[in-house]
ZAMARGU-4260 file (C-alpha; in steps of 0.2 Angstrom, whole numbers, plus 5000, padded with zeros to 4 digits):
<rodrens>
0) 4954/4920/5151 | 4975/4918/5152 | 4985/4929/5144 | 4990/4926/5126 | 5006/4931/5116
5) 5013/4929/5098 | 5030/4921/5099 | 5032/4918/5080 | 5028/4925/5064 | 5030/4921/5045
10) 5024/4928/5029 | 5029/4925/5009 | 5030/4940/4998 | 5012/4942/4992 | 5011/4941/4972
15) 5006/4928/4958 | 5011/4910/4959 | 5002/4901/4945 | 5013/4886/4945 | 5013/4883/4965
20) 4999/4874/4974 | 4990/4879/4989 | 5002/4868/4999 | 5017/4876/4992 | 5013/4894/4995
25) 5008/4890/5013 | 5022/4880/5020 | 5037/4891/5019 | 5027/4904/5029 | 5021/4891/5043
30) 5040/4885/5044 | 5046/4903/5047 | 5033/4905/5060 | 5039/4890/5070 | 5057/4891/5067
35) 5056/4910/5074 | 5044/4904/5090 | 5059/4891/5096 | 5046/4879/5101 | 5048/4862/5096
40) 5036/4859/5082 | 5028/4843/5091 | 5022/4854/5105 | 5009/4863/5093 | 4992/4857/5101
45) 4983/4864/5087 | 4983/4873/5070 | 4967/4886/5063 | 4969/4887/5045 | 4959/4902/5037
50) 4956/4901/5017 | 4940/4908/5008 | 4943/4899/4992 | 4956/4887/4996 | 4945/4870/4995
55) 4943/4856/5007 | 4957/4853/5020 | 4967/4867/5016 | 4976/4866/5033 | 4979/4847/5032
60) 4987/4850/5014 | 4998/4863/5021 | 5003/4853/5036 | 5007/4838/5027 | 5020/4847/5017
65) 5029/4850/5032 | 5027/4831/5039 | 5017/4839/5054 | 5001/4830/5057 | 4991/4821/5070
70) 4985/4837/5078 | 4968/4846/5079 | 4967/4855/5061 | 4952/4867/5060 | 4949/4874/5044
75) 4940/4893/5044 | 4931/4901/5029 | 4924/4918/5033 | 4927/4927/5017 | 4941/4940/5018
80) 4940/4938/5038 | 4946/4919/5038 | 4962/4920/5044 | 4958/4933/5057 | 4944/4923/5063
85) 4955/4906/5064 | 4966/4919/5074 | 4952/4923/5085 | 4948/4904/5087 | 4966/4901/5092
90) 4966/4916/5105 | 4950/4908/5112 | 4959/4891/5113 | 4974/4896/5121 | 4966/4910/5131
95) 4953/4896/5139 | 4966/4885/5144 | 4961/4871/5131 | 4979/4873/5122 | 4996/4880/5125
100) 5003/4883/5108 | 4993/4884/5093 | 4997/4889/5075 | 4987/4900/5065 | 4988/4900/5045
105) 4980/4910/5031 | 4984/4905/5015 | 4976/4908/4997 | 4979/4906/4979 | 4968/4917/4968
110) 4977/4915/4951 | 4968/4899/4949 | 4953/4909/4944 | 4962/4917/4930 | 4959/4935/4935
115) 4943/4947/4936 | 4933/4951/4952 | 4929/4938/4965 | 4916/4924/4962 | 4902/4927/4973
120) 4885/4918/4978 | 4872/4918/4966 | 4860/4913/4979 | 4863/4930/4984 | 4850/4941/4975
125) 4862/4958/4974 | 4875/4946/4965 | 4862/4939/4953 | 4859/4958/4948 | 4876/4960/4944
130) 4883/4966/4961 | 4902/4965/4962 | 4914/4972/4975 | 4921/4986/4965 | 4904/4992/4962
135) 4898/4991/4980 | 4911/5001/4986 | 4911/5013/4971 | 4892/5016/4977 | 4899/5018/4993
140) 4911/5030/4988 | 4898/5042/4977 | 4887/5042/4993 | 4902/5048/5003 | 4906/5060/4990
145) 4890/5067/4989 | 4887/5069/5009 | 4903/5075/5012 | 4911/5085/4997 | 4925/5074/4995
150) 4932/5075/4977 | 4938/5060/4966 | 4956/5068/4966 | 4956/5068/4985 | 4950/5050/4985
155) 4965/5045/4975 | 4976/5052/4988 | 4973/5036/4998 | 4980/5026/4985 | 4996/5037/4984
160) 5000/5035/5002 | 4997/5016/5001 | 5010/5015/4987 | 5021/5027/4996 | 5023/5014/5010
165) 5021/4999/5000 | 5037/5003/4989 | 5046/5002/5006 | 5038/4983/5010 | 5049/4969/5002
170) 5034/4957/5004 | 5021/4969/4995 | 5014/4963/4979 | 5015/4981/4971 | 5030/4989/4976
175) 5029/5005/4965 | 5026/5022/4969 | 5011/5032/4960 | 5008/5050/4958 | 4989/5056/4960
180) 4990/5060/4942 | 4994/5041/4938 | 4981/5037/4948 | 4967/5048/4940 | 4974/5043/4922
185) 4974/5025/4925 | 4958/5013/4915 | 4942/5015/4923 | 4934/5001/4934 | 4919/5008/4944
190) 4915/5026/4944 | 4923/5035/4954 | 4936/5021/4954 | 4952/5019/4943 | 4962/5003/4943
195) 4974/5013/4957 | 4959/5014/4968 | 4956/4995/4970 | 4968/4982/4978 | 4976/4967/4967
200) 4971/4949/4969 | 4985/4937/4970 | 4992/4923/4980 | 4999/4922/4997 | 5002/4916/5015
205) 5005/4920/5034 | 5007/4910/5049 | 5008/4916/5068 | 5012/4905/5083 | 5002/4911/5099
210) 5006/4903/5116 | 5000/4906/5134 | 5010/4919/5144 | 5020/4907/5153 | 5026/4897/5137
215) 5029/4913/5128 | 5040/4921/5142 | 5050/4905/5141 | 5054/4911/5122 | 5055/4929/5124
220) 5057/4941/5138 | 5044/4954/5131 | 5032/4946/5119 | 5018/4955/5111 | 5002/4951/5119
225) 4985/4949/5110 | 4974/4959/5120 | 4959/4959/5110 | 4951/4948/5099 | 4933/4952/5092
230) 4922/4946/5079 | 4906/4952/5073 | 4894/4949/5059 | 4883/4962/5050 | 4866/4965/5055
235) 4853/4961/5043 | 4842/4974/5037 | 4830/4974/5022 | 4828/4993/5022 | 4838/5008/5021
240) 4856/5007/5024 | 4868/5022/5026 | 4881/5018/5014 | 4894/5031/5022 | 4895/5022/5038
245) 4904/5006/5042 | 4892/5001/5056 | 4899/4984/5059 | 4918/4989/5061 | 4910/5003/5072
250) 4902/4990/5083 | 4917/4979/5084 | 4929/4992/5087 | 4919/4998/5104 | 4920/4980/5109
255) 4939/4978/5105 | 4944/4993/5113 | 4934/4989/5128 | 4941/4971/5128 | 4958/4979/5127
260) 4956/4994/5140 | 4961/5007/5126 | 4953/5020/5114 | 4958/5026/5098 | 4970/5039/5105
265) 4981/5024/5111 | 4983/5016/5094 | 5000/5019/5086 | 4999/5009/5070 | 4984/5001/5063
270) 4983/4988/5048 | 4964/4991/5042 | 4954/4984/5027 | 4956/4995/5012 | 4951/4983/4999
275) 4947/5001/4989 | 4952/5020/4994 | 4935/5023/5000 | 4937/5009/5013 | 4951/5017/5020
280) 4943/5033/5023 | 4927/5027/5032 | 4936/5017/5043 | 4946/5031/5051 | 4928/5036/5055
285) 4923/5019/5062 | 4937/5018/5073 | 4936/5035/5080 | 4952/5041/5074 | 4944/5056/5068
290) 4924/5063/5067 | 4912/5058/5053 | 4915/5067/5037 | 4933/5072/5041 | 4943/5057/5034
295) 4952/5066/5021 | 4957/5080/5034 | 4965/5067/5045 | 4974/5059/5029 | 4979/5076/5022
300) 4987/5081/5038 | 4999/5066/5037 | 4993/5059/5054 | 4991/5041/5044 | 5008/5041/5035
305) 5023/5036/5041 | 5030/5048/5054 | 5012/5054/5058 | 5003/5051/5076 | 4993/5036/5069
310) 5001/5026/5054 | 4988/5017/5044 | 4993/5003/5032 | 5013/5006/5035 | 5014/4987/5025
315) 5005/4997/5011 | 4988/4988/5015 | 4978/4978/5003 | 4980/4992/4989 | 4999/4989/4989
320) 5003/4974/4998 | 4990/4963/4989 | 4973/4955/4996 | 4973/4936/4993 | 4958/4936/5004
325) 4959/4922/5016 | 4978/4926/5019 | 4975/4944/5023 | 4970/4945/5040 | 4985/4933/5047
330) 4997/4945/5037 | 4990/4961/5044 | 4991/4952/5062 | 5011/4948/5056 | 5013/4965/5051
335) 5006/4973/5068 | 5018/4960/5078 | 5033/4965/5069 | 5030/4983/5070 | 5029/4981/5091
340) 5045/4971/5089 | 5053/4985/5080 | 5059/4973/5065 | 5047/4981/5050 | 5062/4988/5042
345) 5061/5002/5032 | 5042/5004/5034 | 5045/5003/5054 | 5033/5014/5065 | 5045/5022/5077
350) 5040/5019/5096 | 5025/5009/5091 | 5018/5000/5107 | 5000/4995/5104 | 4994/4991/5087
355) 4978/4985/5077 | 4972/4973/5063 | 4956/4974/5055 | 4948/4963/5043 | 4931/4963/5035
360) 4923/4949/5026 | 4913/4948/5011 | 4898/4958/5004 | 4881/4952/5007 | 4863/4958/5002
365) 4856/4966/5018 | 4871/4968/5028 | 4886/4980/5029 | 4898/4966/5028 | 4897/4948/5032
370) 4909/4947/5046 | 4923/4959/5053 | 4938/4953/5065 | 4948/4966/5076 | 4962/4962/5084
375) 4974/4973/5096 | 4992/4969/5101 | 5002/4978/5114 | 5020/4976/5120
</rodrens>
């Protein structure tokens, strides 16, 4: 495999754009990434577009708005891992030598649903019984609290940290700091979650231009390298599942660390899938940032905040930056690349050299998650 680098990134502020089409949401991020890359648009060999709920031919609809068509355009759906799975496919295409320059797009418009939880497939028997994602994560939270003594107030501190970071990020959907008392007093969603324990839905787009090292070094002297790209799926079981352990993420993390030749102690900054507060704590443990049952200790020590040893979700994460499902994975990758380039602005992680992006996809009966994609970047 050839070395793969990122040479351009694009991102629009996440939010609610009910009057815009999917293409109108997506093309500004694509344009920014291409301009930043410095490569002629016609040199892009292929486009991989991730969107979970965008409908047919999302990539073609975005690209035609820019007058860039005719190349291979592949659309990828993998729930919340859609655009990070698209990145994995693009990484393989460049690394294998099939293409030299590839564009990755993540785009989603959730305001078309008018609010509420994400629509799930009724052929899933848990969904037919009323399962929705807030309820699933709430069950995980309750079991974790039972096993490890975590309190609801301690769990709420994840949200406080997320919004502290998000307030510094001009691209975040929610740029409001919240106190622990505000978190606890907000309206209930699914016990023990209140509103501030849950990520907001909305619209958004992100894009990256990736290239072979030979092409990349003609544009940048020290480009950010993609040192690991891993996509895994959940293991099916129709019996007992340990709801306090993110098995899929732990398995993928082990493979990604081996591919990149690093360990958890080497990660300076991470964007992980904090769709709900309990998810961030569980993923601390799955990535080996701490031992099982000790996630709150890591959080309360300040290690995962800006200025800490392993800053997690400096963008504000899904809880504050927002979660337009199919766009999230690409947005996480954009954040990590910009962090390693030292241009994240007010929420910059000083001295970051190795970063990690992680997106899990979908709840499905019998599986920890439907999919999980992990990328490691280095400079």
